[in-house]
PATOR-117111 format. One record per residue: residue in one letter; x, y, z of N, C-alpha, C in turn. Coordinates in steps of 0.001 Angstrom, whole numbers, plus 500000, padded with zeros to 6 digits. Example, Ala and Ser with C-alpha at 12.3 -4.5 7.8 and 13.67 -1.06 7.14 Angstrom:
<recs>
+------+--------+--------+--------+--------+--------+--------+--------+--------+--------+
: code :    npx :    npy :    npz :   capx :   capy :   capz :    cpx :    cpy :    cpz :
+------+--------+--------+--------+--------+--------+--------+--------+--------+--------+
:    a : 513190 : 494310 : 507800 : 512300 : 495500 : 507800 : 513200 : 496700 : 507800 :
:    s : 512850 : 497750 : 507080 : 513670 : 498940 : 507140 : 512900 : 500030 : 507870 :
+------+--------+--------+--------+--------+--------+--------+--------+--------+--------+
</recs>
This chain:
<recs>
+------+--------+--------+--------+--------+--------+--------+--------+--------+--------+
: code :    npx :    npy :    npz :   capx :   capy :   capz :    cpx :    cpy :    cpz :
+------+--------+--------+--------+--------+--------+--------+--------+--------+--------+
:    x : 961754 : 176052 : 581175 : 960409 : 175637 : 580840 : 959895 : 174664 : 581884 :
:    x : 958653 : 174783 : 582200 : 958006 : 173916 : 583175 : 957265 : 172801 : 582442 :
:    x : 957446 : 171566 : 582884 : 956717 : 170446 : 582303 : 955365 : 170360 : 582991 :
:    x : 954337 : 170844 : 582322 : 953002 : 170897 : 582905 : 952344 : 169524 : 582951 :
:    x : 952905 : 168529 : 582239 : 952293 : 167208 : 582215 : 952710 : 166364 : 583406 :
:    x : 953776 : 166760 : 584094 : 954279 : 165951 : 585205 : 953589 : 166356 : 586493 :
:    x : 953056 : 165382 : 587178 : 952424 : 165625 : 588456 : 953292 : 165029 : 589548 :
:    x : 953299 : 165657 : 590687 : 954028 : 165099 : 591824 : 953091 : 164280 : 592699 :
:    x : 951837 : 164201 : 592336 : 950853 : 163453 : 593088 : 950767 : 162035 : 592532 :
:    x : 951053 : 161027 : 593379 : 951036 : 159633 : 592928 : 949686 : 159227 : 592354 :
:    x : 948583 : 159654 : 592976 : 947263 : 159284 : 592471 : 947007 : 159875 : 591087 :
:    x : 947444 : 161119 : 590850 : 947291 : 161723 : 589521 : 948094 : 160947 : 588486 :
:    x : 949322 : 160549 : 588842 : 950155 : 159788 : 587909 : 949521 : 158444 : 587570 :
:    x : 948969 : 157751 : 588557 : 948347 : 156446 : 588318 : 947194 : 156555 : 587327 :
:    x : 946443 : 157644 : 587395 : 945287 : 157817 : 586514 : 945685 : 157924 : 585046 :
:    x : 946948 : 158202 : 584780 : 947415 : 158357 : 583404 : 948058 : 157081 : 582867 :
:    x : 947921 : 155988 : 583616 : 948485 : 154702 : 583221 : 947373 : 153736 : 582839 :
:    x : 947740 : 152636 : 582214 : 946823 : 151558 : 581869 : 946006 : 151154 : 583102 :
:    x : 944720 : 150900 : 582924 : 943839 : 150581 : 584051 : 944306 : 149349 : 584832 :
:    x : 944745 : 148314 : 584120 : 945232 : 147113 : 584810 : 946448 : 147402 : 585671 :
:    x : 947360 : 148235 : 585165 : 948536 : 148624 : 585936 : 948130 : 149470 : 587139 :
:    x : 947171 : 150376 : 586945 : 946668 : 151180 : 588064 : 946128 : 150279 : 589172 :
:    x : 945314 : 149304 : 588784 : 944722 : 148386 : 589768 : 945807 : 147621 : 590513 :
:    x : 946813 : 147138 : 589781 : 947911 : 146387 : 590409 : 948678 : 147276 : 591384 :
:    x : 948960 : 148518 : 590988 : 949662 : 149448 : 591870 : 948855 : 149734 : 593139 :
:    x : 947546 : 149806 : 593007 : 946685 : 150114 : 594152 : 946537 : 148945 : 595117 :
:    x : 946893 : 147730 : 594700 : 946784 : 146571 : 595588 : 947689 : 146693 : 596800 :
:    x : 948821 : 147360 : 596645 : 949746 : 147536 : 597767 : 950328 : 148946 : 597681 :
:    x : 949646 : 149885 : 598289 : 950043 : 151287 : 598208 : 951263 : 151590 : 599073 :
:    x : 951620 : 150683 : 599985 : 952755 : 150907 : 600876 : 954079 : 150482 : 600262 :
:    x : 954035 : 149594 : 599290 : 955259 : 149026 : 598712 : 955438 : 149532 : 597281 :
:    x : 956371 : 150465 : 597096 : 956640 : 150980 : 595756 : 957383 : 149915 : 594957 :
:    x : 956963 : 149666 : 593731 : 957583 : 148592 : 592952 : 958934 : 148999 : 592350 :
:    x : 959659 : 147992 : 591984 : 960878 : 148140 : 591187 : 960431 : 148052 : 589731 :
:    x : 961044 : 148815 : 588844 : 960710 : 148758 : 587425 : 961921 : 148262 : 586649 :
:    x : 961709 : 147282 : 585788 : 962749 : 146799 : 584887 : 962321 : 147147 : 583474 :
:    x : 963181 : 147890 : 582773 : 962883 : 148245 : 581383 : 964174 : 148315 : 580575 :
:    x : 964139 : 147716 : 579425 : 965249 : 147838 : 578487 : 964742 : 148433 : 577177 :
:    x : 963614 : 149139 : 577276 : 962986 : 149821 : 576142 : 962876 : 148884 : 574954 :
:    x : 963384 : 149284 : 573809 : 963267 : 148452 : 572612 : 964459 : 147510 : 572447 :
:    x : 965376 : 147510 : 573417 : 966556 : 146637 : 573332 : 966124 : 145170 : 573432 :
:    x : 966678 : 144347 : 572579 : 966441 : 142902 : 572693 : 967488 : 142356 : 573640 :
:    x : 967015 : 141749 : 574716 : 967901 : 141237 : 575749 : 967678 : 139741 : 575915 :
:    x : 968623 : 139082 : 576561 : 968543 : 137636 : 576770 : 967501 : 137312 : 577837 :
:    x : 966694 : 136287 : 577585 : 965668 : 135919 : 578558 : 966294 : 135471 : 579883 :
:    x : 967473 : 134860 : 579825 : 968142 : 134443 : 581065 : 968462 : 135662 : 581936 :
:    x : 968879 : 136758 : 581323 : 969187 : 137953 : 582085 : 967939 : 138490 : 582779 :
:    x : 966824 : 138554 : 582053 : 965582 : 139053 : 582643 : 965121 : 138129 : 583763 :
:    x : 965156 : 136835 : 583524 : 964747 : 135890 : 584560 : 965621 : 136050 : 585801 :
:    x : 966932 : 136172 : 585623 : 967826 : 136349 : 586765 : 967560 : 137660 : 587497 :
:    x : 967254 : 138720 : 586762 : 966905 : 139987 : 587410 : 965607 : 139843 : 588204 :
:    x : 964609 : 139186 : 587619 : 963341 : 138994 : 588317 : 963535 : 138178 : 589584 :
:    x : 964293 : 137100 : 589480 : 964535 : 136250 : 590644 : 965344 : 137006 : 591701 :
:    x : 966298 : 137828 : 591268 : 967165 : 138551 : 592202 : 966421 : 139641 : 592967 :
:    x : 965246 : 140031 : 592513 : 964519 : 141093 : 593199 : 963943 : 140626 : 594526 :
:    x : 964072 : 139374 : 594799 : 963657 : 138775 : 596060 : 962149 : 138897 : 596216 :
:    x : 961665 : 139500 : 597276 : 960224 : 139543 : 597531 : 959603 : 140894 : 597178 :
:    x : 960212 : 141599 : 596245 : 959704 : 142910 : 595847 : 958680 : 142795 : 594742 :
:    x : 957842 : 143788 : 594625 : 956919 : 143887 : 593499 : 957693 : 144476 : 592327 :
:    x : 957452 : 143952 : 591127 : 958232 : 144360 : 589955 : 957295 : 144649 : 588783 :
:    x : 957563 : 145766 : 588119 : 956919 : 146066 : 586838 : 957978 : 145820 : 585777 :
:    x : 957655 : 144970 : 584810 : 958570 : 144750 : 583697 : 957958 : 145361 : 582447 :
:    x : 958573 : 146432 : 581955 : 958196 : 147027 : 580677 : 958979 : 146278 : 579610 :
:    x : 958337 : 145330 : 578970 : 959069 : 144429 : 578085 : 959244 : 144942 : 576663 :
:    x : 958637 : 146055 : 576312 : 958868 : 146664 : 575007 : 958566 : 145745 : 573845 :
:    x : 959545 : 145526 : 572987 : 959375 : 144693 : 571791 : 959791 : 143245 : 572021 :
:    x : 959886 : 142832 : 573255 : 960378 : 141489 : 573581 : 959249 : 140477 : 573772 :
:    x : 958316 : 140414 : 572815 : 957200 : 139483 : 572903 : 957666 : 138030 : 572968 :
:    x : 958674 : 137693 : 572191 : 959169 : 136308 : 572184 : 959714 : 135922 : 573556 :
:    x : 960332 : 136873 : 574240 : 960858 : 136581 : 575566 : 959726 : 136335 : 576559 :
:    x : 958657 : 137091 : 576431 : 957497 : 136877 : 577297 : 957025 : 135438 : 577162 :
:    x : 956976 : 134974 : 575924 : 956552 : 133599 : 575674 : 957569 : 132604 : 576233 :
:    x : 958851 : 132875 : 576022 : 959899 : 131973 : 576518 : 959887 : 131873 : 578040 :
:    x : 959547 : 132960 : 578715 : 959517 : 132964 : 580184 : 958142 : 132594 : 580733 :
:    x : 957207 : 132309 : 579839 : 955850 : 131926 : 580225 : 955183 : 133017 : 581072 :
:    x : 955334 : 134271 : 580625 : 954716 : 135404 : 581292 : 953624 : 135977 : 580400 :
:    x : 952654 : 136617 : 581008 : 951539 : 137216 : 580285 : 951476 : 138705 : 580572 :
:    x : 950794 : 139441 : 579681 : 950517 : 140846 : 579985 : 949732 : 140902 : 581285 :
:    x : 950008 : 141906 : 582087 : 949273 : 142087 : 583332 : 949952 : 141396 : 584500 :
:    x : 949169 : 141173 : 585546 : 949695 : 140550 : 586760 : 950005 : 139081 : 586482 :
:    x : 951129 : 138623 : 587003 : 951549 : 137243 : 586822 : 951638 : 136562 : 588173 :
:    x : 951377 : 135275 : 588149 : 951566 : 134499 : 589365 : 953000 : 134689 : 589823 :
:    x : 953194 : 134679 : 591093 : 954515 : 134950 : 591652 : 955535 : 133934 : 591178 :
:    x : 956714 : 134441 : 590832 : 957846 : 133594 : 590510 : 958578 : 133279 : 591801 :
:    x : 959228 : 132147 : 591866 : 959981 : 131802 : 593057 : 961354 : 132438 : 592978 :
:    x : 961657 : 133323 : 593903 : 962922 : 134041 : 593905 : 963952 : 133384 : 594796 :
:    x : 964976 : 134143 : 595156 : 966039 : 133654 : 596021 : 965486 : 133252 : 597377 :
:    x : 965995 : 132191 : 597930 : 965629 : 131713 : 599256 : 964117 : 131530 : 599399 :
:    x : 963449 : 131201 : 598299 : 962024 : 130912 : 598354 : 961115 : 132125 : 598418 :
:    x : 961647 : 133327 : 598244 : 960814 : 134529 : 598263 : 960070 : 134648 : 596940 :
:    x : 958829 : 135102 : 597002 : 958026 : 135253 : 595795 : 958279 : 136614 : 595148 :
:    x : 958172 : 136653 : 593830 : 958308 : 137897 : 593080 : 956968 : 138148 : 592388 :
:    x : 956341 : 139252 : 592704 : 955065 : 139644 : 592133 : 955366 : 140539 : 590926 :
:    x : 955109 : 140038 : 589714 : 955514 : 140725 : 588486 : 954299 : 141186 : 587688 :
:    x : 954313 : 142460 : 587293 : 953318 : 142994 : 586376 : 954036 : 143300 : 585070 :
:    x : 953589 : 142697 : 583980 : 954233 : 142874 : 582673 : 953346 : 143730 : 581774 :
:    x : 953976 : 144700 : 581140 : 953270 : 145562 : 580202 : 954287 : 146022 : 579151 :
:    x : 953868 : 146107 : 577908 : 954800 : 146468 : 576841 : 955323 : 147889 : 577017 :
:    x : 954436 : 148826 : 577291 : 954842 : 150227 : 577374 : 954026 : 150971 : 578428 :
:    x : 954654 : 151959 : 579018 : 953971 : 152889 : 579920 : 954749 : 154198 : 579872 :
:    x : 954069 : 155286 : 579986 : 954706 : 156596 : 579922 : 955602 : 156778 : 581146 :
:    x : 956889 : 156944 : 580894 : 957860 : 157088 : 581988 : 957552 : 158283 : 582883 :
:    x : 956976 : 159335 : 582327 : 956674 : 160527 : 583137 : 955732 : 160208 : 584283 :
:    x : 954834 : 159246 : 584070 : 953832 : 158937 : 585079 : 954186 : 157691 : 585891 :
:    x : 954875 : 156745 : 585269 : 955195 : 155499 : 585971 : 956395 : 155630 : 586897 :
:    x : 957500 : 156173 : 586408 : 958741 : 156137 : 587185 : 958661 : 156840 : 588537 :
:    x : 957943 : 157960 : 588681 : 957854 : 158553 : 590023 : 957160 : 157642 : 591040 :
:    x : 956439 : 156634 : 590571 : 955745 : 155698 : 591457 : 956629 : 154533 : 591877 :
:    x : 957830 : 154458 : 591309 : 958716 : 153313 : 591535 : 959794 : 153628 : 592568 :
:    x : 960289 : 152565 : 593180 : 961350 : 152670 : 594181 : 962728 : 152712 : 593530 :
:    x : 962863 : 152011 : 592404 : 964140 : 151901 : 591695 : 963838 : 151443 : 590277 :
:    x : 964734 : 151775 : 589334 : 964554 : 151353 : 587945 : 965823 : 150644 : 587482 :
:    x : 965650 : 149458 : 586912 : 966749 : 148728 : 586275 : 966587 : 148951 : 584780 :
:    x : 967626 : 149496 : 584133 : 967514 : 149799 : 582703 : 968873 : 149734 : 582021 :
:    x : 968860 : 149923 : 580712 : 970046 : 149761 : 579882 : 970951 : 150992 : 579841 :
:    x : 970477 : 152105 : 580327 : 971310 : 153308 : 580329 : 971222 : 154112 : 579053 :
:    x : 970151 : 153930 : 578294 : 969950 : 154779 : 577122 : 969631 : 156200 : 577568 :
:    x : 969906 : 157165 : 576729 : 969748 : 158567 : 577098 : 968323 : 158900 : 577541 :
:    x : 967327 : 158406 : 576822 : 965935 : 158723 : 577166 : 965526 : 158187 : 578523 :
:    x : 965818 : 156916 : 578760 : 965448 : 156307 : 580040 : 966276 : 156907 : 581170 :
:    x : 967562 : 157141 : 580923 : 968416 : 157745 : 581951 : 967872 : 159114 : 582356 :
:    x : 967530 : 159931 : 581390 : 966996 : 161260 : 581704 : 965655 : 161165 : 582422 :
:    x : 964816 : 160213 : 582022 : 963507 : 160052 : 582672 : 963654 : 159647 : 584132 :
:    x : 964619 : 158772 : 584438 : 964805 : 158373 : 585834 : 965363 : 159530 : 586654 :
:    x : 966251 : 160307 : 586064 : 966777 : 161480 : 586775 : 965665 : 162493 : 587041 :
:    x : 964823 : 162734 : 586039 : 963718 : 163670 : 586211 : 962747 : 163171 : 587273 :
:    x : 962533 : 161859 : 587336 : 961616 : 161289 : 588319 : 962241 : 161219 : 589710 :
:    x : 963555 : 161386 : 589800 : 964234 : 161318 : 591090 : 964307 : 159904 : 591645 :
:    x : 964421 : 158931 : 590738 : 964425 : 157526 : 591132 : 965814 : 156939 : 590903 :
:    x : 966382 : 156259 : 591902 : 967697 : 155641 : 591695 : 967622 : 154521 : 590665 :
:    x : 968773 : 154210 : 590070 : 968811 : 153230 : 588993 : 969929 : 152222 : 589166 :
:    x : 969682 : 151041 : 588624 : 970719 : 150053 : 588369 : 970805 : 149977 : 586852 :
:    x : 971923 : 150395 : 586297 : 972094 : 150421 : 584849 : 972872 : 149187 : 584423 :
:    x : 972303 : 148461 : 583457 : 972927 : 147270 : 582887 : 973085 : 147525 : 581387 :
:    x : 974203 : 148169 : 580970 : 974384 : 148509 : 579546 : 974335 : 147273 : 578658 :
:    x : 973654 : 147413 : 577525 : 973549 : 146316 : 576567 : 974478 : 146515 : 575378 :
:    x : 974807 : 147755 : 575089 : 975711 : 148064 : 573972 : 976864 : 148887 : 574525 :
:    x : 978039 : 148319 : 574497 : 979190 : 148970 : 575119 : 979826 : 150044 : 574244 :
:    x : 979446 : 150137 : 572982 : 980050 : 151087 : 572052 : 979296 : 152413 : 571988 :
:    x : 978251 : 152577 : 572792 : 977484 : 153827 : 572720 : 977445 : 154513 : 574085 :
:    x : 976426 : 155286 : 574348 : 976362 : 156104 : 575562 : 975971 : 155343 : 576827 :
:    x : 975532 : 154103 : 576716 : 975013 : 153388 : 577874 : 976024 : 153239 : 579019 :
:    x : 977248 : 152795 : 578772 : 978210 : 152729 : 579890 : 978515 : 154109 : 580475 :
:    x : 978497 : 155123 : 579641 : 978751 : 156483 : 580106 : 977694 : 156955 : 581093 :
:    x : 976422 : 156633 : 580808 : 975365 : 156990 : 581746 : 975556 : 156247 : 583064 :
:    x : 976034 : 155016 : 583003 : 976321 : 154278 : 584231 : 977338 : 155004 : 585093 :
:    x : 978369 : 155541 : 584452 : 979395 : 156296 : 585178 : 978831 : 157611 : 585727 :
:    x : 977987 : 158284 : 584951 : 977356 : 159521 : 585421 : 976550 : 159242 : 586692 :
:    x : 975784 : 158172 : 586680 : 974975 : 157807 : 587843 : 975857 : 157479 : 589049 :
:    x : 976924 : 156737 : 588805 : 977822 : 156354 : 589900 : 978471 : 157596 : 590504 :
:    x : 979004 : 158467 : 589658 : 979649 : 159686 : 590152 : 978654 : 160615 : 590855 :
:    x : 977443 : 160666 : 590358 : 976413 : 161511 : 590970 : 975733 : 160857 : 592162 :
:    x : 976099 : 159626 : 592450 : 975541 : 158849 : 593556 : 974020 : 158733 : 593474 :
:    x : 973514 : 158553 : 592255 : 972082 : 158364 : 592050 : 971775 : 156980 : 591495 :
:    x : 972799 : 156136 : 591435 : 972604 : 154782 : 590959 : 973927 : 154064 : 590812 :
:    x : 973824 : 152817 : 590407 : 974995 : 151985 : 590181 : 974856 : 151323 : 588823 :
:    x : 975940 : 150722 : 588358 : 975862 : 149999 : 587096 : 976687 : 148728 : 587182 :
:    x : 976344 : 147807 : 586314 : 977083 : 146547 : 586232 : 977046 : 146091 : 584780 :
:    x : 977839 : 145101 : 584455 : 977826 : 144575 : 583086 : 976671 : 143597 : 582940 :
:    x : 976243 : 143375 : 581707 : 975153 : 142419 : 581510 : 975563 : 141016 : 581904 :
:    x : 976857 : 140732 : 581918 : 977329 : 139431 : 582367 : 977127 : 139271 : 583875 :
:    x : 977017 : 140390 : 584598 : 976810 : 140338 : 586048 : 975437 : 139795 : 586419 :
:    x : 974562 : 139634 : 585437 : 973231 : 139136 : 585744 : 973144 : 137629 : 585609 :
:    x : 974292 : 136963 : 585454 : 974278 : 135511 : 585354 : 973955 : 134897 : 586713 :
:    x : 973637 : 133640 : 586714 : 973237 : 132914 : 587922 : 974234 : 133104 : 589058 :
:    x : 975512 : 133111 : 588760 : 976533 : 133143 : 589806 : 976648 : 134489 : 590520 :
:    x : 976057 : 135537 : 589967 : 976220 : 136844 : 590606 : 974894 : 137485 : 591010 :
:    x : 973852 : 136691 : 591206 : 972573 : 137247 : 591639 : 972688 : 137991 : 592959 :
:    x : 973544 : 137510 : 593836 : 973695 : 138154 : 595138 : 974194 : 139580 : 594961 :
:    x : 975101 : 139832 : 593981 : 975560 : 141183 : 593728 : 974429 : 142087 : 593253 :
:    x : 973530 : 141554 : 592439 : 972398 : 142327 : 591948 : 971473 : 142663 : 593124 :
:    x : 971206 : 141687 : 593986 : 970353 : 141934 : 595137 : 970935 : 143057 : 595994 :
:    x : 972242 : 143034 : 596204 : 972901 : 144096 : 596990 : 972725 : 145452 : 596312 :
:    x : 972859 : 145488 : 595004 : 972729 : 146751 : 594273 : 971302 : 147281 : 594346 :
:    x : 970331 : 146392 : 594402 : 968937 : 146809 : 594406 : 968475 : 147282 : 595772 :
:    x : 969270 : 147075 : 596807 : 968867 : 147506 : 598156 : 969133 : 148939 : 598379 :
+------+--------+--------+--------+--------+--------+--------+--------+--------+--------+
</recs>
């Protein structure tokens, strides 16, 4: 079966996204953003902050899902946010949005950081975008998807503990 809703044209995909996100994406058409999404998973704000800081000077879309309290804890707002200070003084340009259709957003991204759930894993594979998988639940399929990505050489995975302050350099290496 052919997915008639998926376009390979970046401009067509942008038109199917939130207008504010479209505008932010159009500000720098040469630099494809990194996307961080943990879908509906509740994650630690320290982990998200460390991931954002570790992205160095890249543009980042954070699909925060149901993590409204974390947005407040990190002092972030929907839409474009003032740059966060990253490693070695590099700025991180972050666009926060609760949800966006993966079919249209992920093909516009350079890399996706996610939890390794089946839906997100399949969406990144369909979009042809490499991933950094950070499993949040070790008793389900998330670590398995990390291994699938590693064996298929389409991404890497690490433990959620790897996102602590002491291992940001490892995350930066994985994101390159």
